[in-house]
N, C-alpha and C positions, 0 to 999 in steps of 0.2 A: 468413860461417860463425858468428863469434862472436855477431853481432846476432840471427841466426836462432836459435842456441841460447838466448840471453837471452830471446827472445819465447816460445819454448817452455817455458822455466822459469816465466815470469809467467802463462802460460796454464794450466799445470797446477798451480800452487801451490794455487789454491782446490780443485781436484779432489782433490789428495792429501790436503788436511787433512780433507776431507769423508769421504774413503775410509778414513782412518786413525781417524776418529771412529767411523765405522759398524763397522769391525772391533773396536774396543775395546768398543763397545757389546754386540756380539755375544759377545765373550770375557767380559764382566761378567755377562751374562744367565745366571741360574741354569738355564734350560732347555737352554742349549747343551750338546751332548754332549761328553764329555771328549776324545774323540779329535778332534773338530772344534776345541775350544779349543786343544788342543795344536798342531793344524796351523796355527791362525792365529797363535799365538805364534811358531812356528819361522819360518813364512814372512815375518813381520814382521821378525824379527831378520835373515833372510837377504836381504832386499830392498834396493833403493836407490832414491833419488828424484832427480828432475831438479833439484830445489832444492839438493841436496847437491853439484851440479856447479859452483855458483857459485864463480868465482875460478880455476878450473882453467884451463890452457892447453887450446888447441884439441887438440893432440895427446893430452893426458891425458883430456880429456873423451871423445874417441873410444875411447880404451883402455878407460875406464870404462863407456861404453854398450855395449861389445861383450864385455864380460868373461864374461857368461853364455852366449855362443853356444856351442853344442855342437860342438867341433872334432873330436871322436872320430868324428863321423858322415860317412861318405864313402858317399853313396847308390848310387853305381855299383858299389861293391864289397860291398855289403851281401848277406848270404846267411842263409837259414832254416837253423837248426842243430836246432831241437827243437820239439814240439808236445805239450803236457801240458794236463790239465783238472782241475778240482775241481767236484764236483757238489753244487750248493747245494740247499737245500729250498724254494727259491722256486717257487710254483705247483706244488707236488708233486714237484718235480725238474727243476732247470735247471742245465746244466753251463756253467761259465765256461771258456773256452779260453786258454791262453797260448802264444804263439808267440815263441820266443827266436831270436836272430840272434848272428852272429859279432861284432858291435860292441857287444853288451850292450843294445842297444835292445829293449824287449818290446812286443808287440802283443797287445791284448785283444779276444777274440771271445765268442760265445755261441751254444750249441746250443739251439734252440728249446725252450721249456717243454714238458715231457712227452715229449721226444725222447731216443733213446738216445745218450750220449757217442761210441758206436762209430760212428755216422754221420760223425763228425770223425775219429776215430782212424784210419780206414781210408784216409784221404786223405793222412796224414803221409808215406808212402812216396813219394807223387806230388809233394810240395812241398819235400822236404829239398834244400838246395843251391840253391834258386831265389833270385832277387832278389826280396823281397816288394813292391818299388816297381813291379814289372811286374804290376800287379793285374790288368788285363784278360787278360794272357796265361795267368796262373795260374788266373784263373776259368774260362777256356775249357779248360783241362787237366782240371779236376775237375768242371766243370758237368754232366757225363753222370752222375756219381755221385749227383746230386740228384733227388729226386721230388717229388711233390706233398705239400704240408702238412709234417708233421714229418720226412719223409723227406729234405727239403732242408735240415735243421738244420745238418748238418755243412758243406756247401758254404757256406752263409751265414754260419756262425760263422767259418770261415776268412777268407772275404771281408771281414767286420768288422775282424779283426785285421789284415789286410794294409793297409787304409786307416789304421788306427792307426798302424802301423808307418811307412808311407810319409809321413804327416803329420809324424811325429816326426823322420824323417830329413831332411825338407826345411824342419822348424820352421814348418809352417803348419797350420791347422785343416783337418779333413776337408772342411768345406763348400767351402772354397777350392779343393781339388783336384776338387770336382764341378762347378766353374764360377762359383762365387761364391754370395753369399746375397740373398735377397729380403727377409729379416726378421731382426730381432734378438732376437725372443723367440717361442716356439712355444706356441701354445694347446692346452691339455690338456683331455681329457674323462676323468670318473671315474663310477664306479659310484653309482648312487643308494642311499644307505645304508637299510638296514631297521631297524625298531624293534620292541620288544615290545609296542607299541600304537600308535595313531594319534598321541597326544602326544608319546610318545618319538620315533617316526619324524620328525615335524615339527621337533623340536628337532635332531635330527641331520642333517636336511637344511639347516636353518638354519646348523648349524656348518660343513657342507660348502661352502656358498655364502658366507657372510659371513666366517667365521674362516679357513678354509683358501683361500677365494678362488676356487674353481672356477666357471667361467662356461658350463660344457657338462656334461650328465649323461647317463648311459645306465641303462636299466633292463630286466630280464627280464619277458616277457609270456608266461608258460609255461601250456601246458594242465595242467601238474602242479599249478598253483594251483587248478584247479577239478575235478580228478579225483574228489575226495571230495564233491562237491556233486552230488546225484541230478539226472539230466536234462539235464546239461551236455555229455556226450560220448557219441557213438555208437561202439559197439565199444570200449569201455575195457579190455577184457580183456587185450590185448596190453600195455597201458600197466601194469596191475596186476601183471603178471608181473615186470617190471623197469622202473622208472619212469626210470631214469637214461638220458640222452642219450648218456652217455659210455663206458659199460662194459657188457659182456654178451657172450654167445656169438655166433657168426657169424650165426645167424638170429634173434637177439634183436631186439627193439624199436630197441635203440641202433645196431644194424648194418643196419637196414632203411630204404632210401632213402624219402624222404618220400611219393612216389605209391604206395608199396606197402604201408603199413600198414593201409589201410582205415579209419582214424580219421577221424570228423566232428565238427564243433563244432555243437551245437544253437543255436537263436536265444537261449535261455537263457544257454548258455556264452558266447556272444558278448557278452551284456549283462554278464555277470560280468567277463569280461576288460576290457571297456570302462570298468566301474567302478573297476577297479584302476588303470588309466591315468588316469581322471578324477581320482581322489583324489589320486594323485602329482602330477599337473599342477597341481591347485589348491594344493598346498603348495609346489611349485617356482615357480609362476607362469609367465607366458608370455615373460618377458623372456629366459629362458634356453633355448637349444636342448636338446632332450631326445630322445635316440635309443632304439631298442627292439631287442631281441635274444632268442635262445633260446626260440622259440615251440613247439617241439616238432615231431614228424614227422607232418605231414599233408599232403593233396595241394593241387594248384594252386587248385582251386574254393575250398577253404576257406581258403587264403592270401588270395584276392581278398576273400572274405567278411569276413575278420578285418581285413584291411586298409582296407576301407571303413568298418568299425565303428570304426576308430581315426583315420580321416581327420579328424575334427572337432577332434582335440587337437593339430594342427599339429606333428607329430613331425618331428625333423630327419631321421631315416630309419628303415626297415624293414630289418633286417640278416639275410642268409642265410636267406631264407624257404624256398627249396628249394636243393639241392645245386648248387655253382657250375658244374658241368659242363653243367647243363640250361639253355643260353643261351636257347632259344626260350620256355621256361616263364618265366625271368625278365623276358623282353621282353613277354610277355603279361600278366604281374603288373604291371609298370612302366607300360604303357599303361592299364591299368585303373584305376590308382590316382591320387590327388592327392598322396599322401605320398611323398617320394623313397625309392628303393630302392638297396641297396648289396650287394655281396659281395666276396670276394677275399682273406680272410685265410688261406685254404688253397691258394692258387694259386702255383705255381712258374713263374717266367720270363714275360716279356712276351708271348711267342707264345701263351701260354694265356689271358691277358687280352685278346688282340686281338679275338676273336669277341664278348665282352661288350661291348667298346668300339665296335667297328665297327657292331654292331647296335643300339647305344645300348639294350642290354637292361637296365642299371642307370643310375641318375642319377649315383652315386657309386661310385668304385672303393675298395677297402678292403684293400690289401695288408698283410701282416705282414713287415716287412724281414727278419725271421729265417726265413721261408719263401720269400719272393717272389725272392730272389736275391742280397740284400745291398744296400748302398747305391747303387752305380751302376745296377744293374739296376731297382731301385725308382724312381729318379730317371727313368730312361727310361720305365718304365710311367707315371709322373705325366706326363711330357711328351707321350707318345703320347695320353694321355687328355685332355689339355689341348687339343690340336689338334682334337679332337673334340667339344669343349665340354662335358667331363665333369670334375668335381671329384674330389680325392683326399682321403680321411682315412686314418690310419694305426692299424693294430691293434697292441698291443703288451702282452705280459703276462709279461715276464721280468725280468731282473736290470737294474741300473743300466747295464750295457754295452749291451744292444740298445736300452735307453731312449735313451742318449746318441747311439748310431749313427742312431737315428731322428730325433732332434733335429737332427743335422747334415744329414740327407736332407731333412727338412721345410724347413729353412732355405733349401735350394738348390732347391726345387721351387715354381713360381709358384702352382699351383691347389690347394695344401694348404689343408685346413679345420682339422683338429683330430687330435691324437695321444692315444691310449689310454694312461692310467696306471692300471694293474689293482692296483697293491699300496699305495694311499693309506694303508690302515689297518694296514699291516705296520710296526711302530715301528722296526724295525732295517734296513728296505729301503734307505733312502736313505744310511745309513752304511756300506754294504758297500764304497763307492768315494767318493772325494773328487775334487772338481774340482781341477785343479792350478792354476787362477787364483784359488782362494779362495773364489769365489762358491758360493751354495747351488745344488743341483741344480734345486729347484723353488721359485719365489716367487709366491705367491698365485695358484695355478691356471695359471702359465705356466713354461716352461722356458727361461731365458735362454740364448742361443746363446753358446758360448764365442767370443770374438772374436779372441783371440790365442794360446790354449792350442794346441799342436800336436796332430794326430791327433784323437782322440776326445776329448782334453782331461780324462782322469780317470786316478786312480792307486788301487790296491786298498789297502784297510784289512784286512790279513791276519787280524787277531785277530776282526774282526766276521764275515769269511767263514768262518773256522775254527769259529766258534761256531754256525754255521747250515748245516753240511754235511747232506746227505740221509742219513738213516739207513741206507739201502742201500749206502753207499759213503762211508767216512769219510776216504778217501785224500786228500792234498792236494797237487796238482800233482806226482804220484809219477812216477818214470820210465816211459816208454812205448816202451822200445827194441824190444818184440816186434812194434810196428808199423813199424819202420824199412825193412823189406825189402819191395819191391815183387815180387808173386808172380803177376802176370798180364799178358797183352798187352791194352792197353786201347783201341786203334784200334777204332772203331765201323764201319768200311767196309773192304772188301777191295780 
């Protein structure tokens, strides 16, 4: 035992010295945020090293190495006692969930960007008193209350928090509970930055790639870019009424499915869109994968025409060309093009992914863990796709909570390609939460997987979150007792 311990001490001595040096360099760096610097100092003071055990007896060594074990956690007796939220300003409104337990362990979740926190609050009465470690059981209790896209936000947010709690209770990372990991770091993709002119954009792209270290980019190729160029679009009137793809009345362009708008792109319009992609591709180069999205609402035939116009630029994928429900149209587009196709960020549950996967209607599935069902359901989706020869990328546009939940899921899924990071240019985003292992959340375009930190491996920085609450709701994890009582019979069969 003593020889083994001494060997471990020797092996880790160099690592510890290097680690301490890196921590000190980060503390001394003027660009290090104050809360991050304080965290590094505190954790350095509170830690211990293997080299410090030299000379101790075997009994003392064992006592020292186990002194930080959480002895208050009795997983079999763990009970959910509360669910509260804080509505942040991320992506125009994203709620962070906090689930409390009878043992003082807290789990963090997130209601998807743009979704109402009440999607989660109405689940509170269904989960109070349950053991959060029974993740699958609780998921089956609440699964029926989720719907497609953001209507799944409550169920998925609770599921995230359950895995965080379970990991903390058993002192293992969430990826370990999903069956283990395939990778130690998760590749990220980010938006292609825009500039005030070509030179400015080229510099911003250089910064994104070389300084920030991103190795995968995505850009929009929207008909909105050509609406004001004469002769580019047939039937532009519906667009001119409301150019937004995201808001408007029930019969507006925003809420009219792609086959029903009557919009077509002329040959001139196709040339202009191809020029946009060509210009960016020349700035980025061909070493870096480049995906595209947000084309606008037009029909199947125009999707194929646009796809063929963009085929020469070897794009990583064409995303959500038609609504996800239109499996046969996706299949027709996929078979007509050389460029890979993808959809899935608005799909809830594996059952709704199966038609796309079984028909090989897309080349890549693209779930958002905050809509698809949470960590375990998303891993199931990825595993099912893998069996059919289809890869998986992950959409993500929320806070560090859903980001880190996605990191754990990506680590545990073999056919994973890349994870979206939608808040690269939001300076306070990363400081909303800290990793409990002291590592940075993002390092040169990759997210290191927490190898030892339990659960999701993060802790909230309260002052940062309080400073960036959504203007419509400045409450901060206020009591939610009005949601404690269950008022309906939930069984969905007679």
